[in-house]
C-alpha positions in Angstrom: -10.9 125.3 5.4 -13.1 123.9 8.3 -12.2 124.9 11.9 -12.3 122.3 14.4 -15.2 123.6 16.1 -17.5 123.7 12.7 -16.1 119.7 12.4 -17.6 119.3 15.7 -20.9 120.4 14.5 -20.9 118.6 11.9 -20.0 115.4 13.6 -22.8 116.4 16.4 -25.6 116.8 13.6 -24.6 113.4 12.1 -24.5 111.4 15.3 -27.6 112.7 17.0 -30.0 110.7 14.7 -28.1 107.7 15.7 -28.2 108.2 19.1 -32.2 108.8 18.7 -32.5 105.6 16.9 -30.7 103.5 19.5 -32.3 105.2 22.6 -35.9 104.7 21.1 -35.1 101.2 20.8 -35.0 100.6 24.4 -38.2 98.6 25.3 -39.4 100.8 28.4 -40.7 97.4 29.9 -36.7 96.4 29.7 -35.1 99.6 30.7 -33.4 97.9 34.0 -31.7 95.4 32.1 -28.4 94.7 32.3 -25.8 92.2 31.2 -24.0 91.6 34.6 -24.5 93.2 37.8 -21.2 95.5 37.5 -23.1 96.8 34.1 -25.1 100.1 34.4 -28.8 99.3 33.3 -30.3 100.2 29.8 -32.2 103.1 31.6 -29.2 104.7 33.5 -27.0 104.5 30.1 -29.8 106.4 28.6 -30.1 109.1 31.0 -25.9 109.1 30.8 -26.3 110.0 27.1 -29.0 112.8 27.4 -27.4 114.2 30.7 -23.9 114.4 29.1 -25.3 116.6 26.7 -26.4 119.1 29.2 -23.2 118.8 30.8 -21.5 119.6 27.3 -23.9 122.8 27.3 -22.5 123.9 30.7 -18.8 123.6 29.2 -19.8 125.6 26.0 -21.3 128.1 28.3 -19.2 128.3 31.0 -15.9 126.5 30.5 -16.8 124.7 33.6 -18.5 121.7 34.9 -19.4 120.8 38.6 -20.7 117.2 37.9 -23.4 115.8 39.5 -25.1 112.7 39.4 -29.0 112.9 39.1 -31.4 110.2 39.5 -32.5 107.9 36.1 -36.1 109.0 35.1 -38.1 106.6 32.6 -36.5 105.7 29.5 -39.2 108.3 27.4 -37.9 111.2 29.8 -34.3 110.5 28.8 -35.0 110.3 25.1 -37.1 113.6 25.3 -34.2 115.3 27.3 -31.5 114.2 24.8 -33.5 115.7 22.1 -33.8 118.7 23.7 -30.3 118.9 24.8 -29.2 117.8 21.6 -30.6 120.8 19.6 -29.5 122.9 22.9 -25.7 122.2 22.1 -25.9 122.5 18.4 -27.0 126.2 18.9 -24.5 126.8 21.7 -21.9 125.2 19.4 -23.2 127.7 16.3 -22.9 130.6 18.4 -19.4 129.7 20.0 -16.4 131.6 19.0 -13.0 130.2 18.4 -11.7 131.4 21.3 -14.2 130.3 23.4 -13.7 127.0 21.6 -9.6 126.9 22.8 -10.4 128.6 26.2 -9.6 126.4 29.1 -12.4 124.3 30.5 -12.6 122.5 33.9 -14.7 119.5 34.7 -15.1 119.1 38.6 -16.5 116.4 40.8 -17.3 116.9 44.4 -15.7 120.5 43.7 -12.3 118.8 42.7 -10.7 119.5 39.4 -10.5 116.0 37.3 -10.5 117.0 34.1 -8.4 120.1 32.3 -8.7 120.9 28.6 -9.4 123.4 26.1 -13.3 123.6 25.9 -13.3 121.9 22.4 -10.9 119.2 23.3 -13.3 118.2 26.1 -16.3 118.5 24.1 -15.1 115.9 21.7 -14.0 113.8 24.8 -17.9 113.8 25.6 -18.8 113.1 22.2 -16.4 110.3 22.1 -17.5 108.8 25.3 -21.1 108.9 24.0 -20.5 107.0 21.4 -18.8 104.5 23.6 -22.1 104.5 25.8 -24.2 104.2 22.4 -22.3 101.3 21.2 -22.6 99.7 24.8 -26.4 100.2 24.8 -26.9 98.7 21.1 -25.4 95.7 22.3 -28.0 95.3 25.1 -30.9 95.6 22.4 -31.4 92.5 21.5 -30.8 90.5 24.8 -33.3 92.8 26.0 -35.8 91.5 22.8 -35.5 94.9 20.8 -34.0 95.2 17.5 -30.7 96.9 16.7 -31.2 100.1 14.5 -28.7 101.1 11.7 -26.2 103.0 13.2 -23.2 103.2 10.4 -24.7 101.1 8.1 -27.4 98.1 8.1 -27.6 96.0 11.0 -28.9 92.4 11.2 -32.5 94.2 12.1 -32.3 97.2 10.2 -31.5 97.5 6.3 -30.7 101.3 7.0 -32.4 102.6 4.1 
């Protein structure tokens, strides 16, 4: 029987290439696109996805994250950071003990705790949040003139084969 940590590792491995396909579909000259003034830009979402993986590494390593917003780089750098941070997180998860997976974790903003949960629960929360933002970003692609890649199956632009 698989542990929850092993299941998370499998989910991360399966989801990673889907994220990369969506990130690489962003036209660099349209990275500032947002469908509404209150929405984040495509570049901002790409950076969120990349930096969220780095933050997840902090949770895996230390059980604590003091969140700091960092400036958004060009999309190509966000894609590179995403791929690097994904590998780093996969390595950390593979090396985590079940005790580390279950230990309390703390998410801080401006030094104040905003989320306490077992590390594994928090890491799943990060993954679910990222999947949500990937969906948001995928809905930007066609209006930007890009093709929507296959995510969980064919799209109108990509048969997924």
